[in-house]
C-alpha positions, 0 to 999 in steps of 0.5 A: 819205276812208276815213271818208267812204267808210264813211258813204256805205256806211252811208247806202246801206245804210240807204237800201236797208233802208228801201226793202226794208222798205217793199216788204215792207210793201206786199206784206204788205198786198196779200197780206192783202187777197187773203187777206181776200177768199179767206177771205170766199168760202170762209167764204160758199160753202164752210163749212156753217155760214156758208152755212146762216146766209146761207140762213136770213137770206135766206128771212127777208128780206121782199123776197127771200121775196117774190121767191122766192114769185113765181119759185116760182109762175111755175115752178108755172104754167109746169109745170102746166095750171092752166087745164085743171085749172080747166076740168075742174071747171067745168060744160060750159057754163062752161068758157070762163071757165077762162082768166080764173079761171086768171089770178085764181088766179095773182094769189092764188097769189103771196099764198099763196106769200108767206104759205106761205114765211113759215111756219117749216116751209117756211123750214126746208125751203128752208134744208135744201134749199139747205144739202143742195145746198151740202154736195153741191157742196162734197164734189164740189169737195173731190173727196170726192163720187165716189159722189154722184149728179148729174143728167145730169152736173150738180149740181142745186139741187132746189126742187121740194119747195118749189114743191110745198108752195106749189102744195098751198096753191092749191086749184084745182090739187090733187095738185101732186106728180102734175102737176109734172114731175120737172124743175120747180124744178131749177136746174143749179149746175155742169156736169161738164165744169167740175168739174175746173177748179172743184176746182183753184180750190177747193184754191187758195182754201182754201189762200189763205184759210187761210194767206195771213194768216200770210204777210202777217204774216211779211212785215210782221214782216220789214219791221219787223225790216229797218227798224232805226232807223225801226221806228216809221215802218214800223209806222205805214205798216203801220197805215195799210195795215191801215186801207186794207185795211178801207176797201177791203173796204167799197168792194168790197162797195159797188161790187160790189153796184151793178155786179152788181145793175145789169148782171147782174139784167135784171128791174127788179122783181127788183133790190130782192131782189138788193140785199138778197141781195147785202147779206146775202151780203156781210155777213161781208165788212163785218164783217171790214172793220170789224175791219180798220179797228178794227186800223188805228186801234188800231195808229195810236194805239199808234204815236203813243203811243210817238212823240216828240211832246209830246203823246204824252210827256204821255199816257205820263206820265199812263198811267205809274202804270197801266203800271207795274202789270202786273196793272192793264195786262193787266186793261184789255187784257183788257177791251178785248179782250172789248169788241172780241169782242162788237162784232166776233165775227169778230175771229179765226178758229180757234185759231191766229189767236187765239193769234197775235193774243194774242201780238201784243197782249202784244208790243205791251203790253210794248213800250209799258211798257218805253218808258214805264218807261224814260223814268221811269229816265232 
């Protein structure tokens, strides 16, 4: 009876540890997904290098550039009396042609604007203008911009210089800078009354993006430690979870783009540019998704390799000569890491994650070597 009681207690304890390990695994995967989304937003919106790269790619895109040109021309003609400027240049008896000529000049202005935005000088001005506004906004969100000037309590994206450069290409207007109101081409980004909430969200976002991956990693490690006697099963669950995170990121990118473009952009003519803009904005998310998918597949291969199936045993025996040579093993691992770094340059971010990933790789290699070599001795 006493032995039966002990066995029952031991079985209950093992079951409790298994349930606890699986709960930690699921929680780790969920936190990893949240952290990855937070990192994407932080890198795209708050990081100067990330934002500048996105801005450059957008203005180099033909569809987006055409939309920017169209919007700039619309802003130009909405704020400058083009018809009046043309009428002033016509003889008194021909001033009635001004509306017709203004319409013709507008059609030509779209082509001129698109060509102007294709020039490196204008593209550089676009990137500098958008990046400067982003940096100003980030300083305010980080509460470091107390002395940054805002307009009527708003952070403003000022595209007026771009509109002027485009307008200067339309000969019928002339002296665009003098005729264009100061408010033309300016887009309000954030109001002063929204600033405190945005600053709080930014602090939370930076914390989640910077450290959530480490919390998820610790929880995953605890899950493996807790799953004594079934650690390979738990590692397989983690690998599947990592793979699912990558697939979910791709689903979020695809579904989110379709929903936002279809429901937020009302102008059908602007939807192609919006689709391209979304693809550029979320390219980092897609890159990270494939990194997670790659990690998940590699983990699944590793778990299978140390398994107790006949095929896994034959694979270990075939790899044993290499695994017995530590230098050869780590040489192959180094080549694989270099290939992964070339395929996915965003594989790691920062020195801390790089060190952690390298430590995990070394630990995994040693586990596999020990299992293979132990089989040789038995």
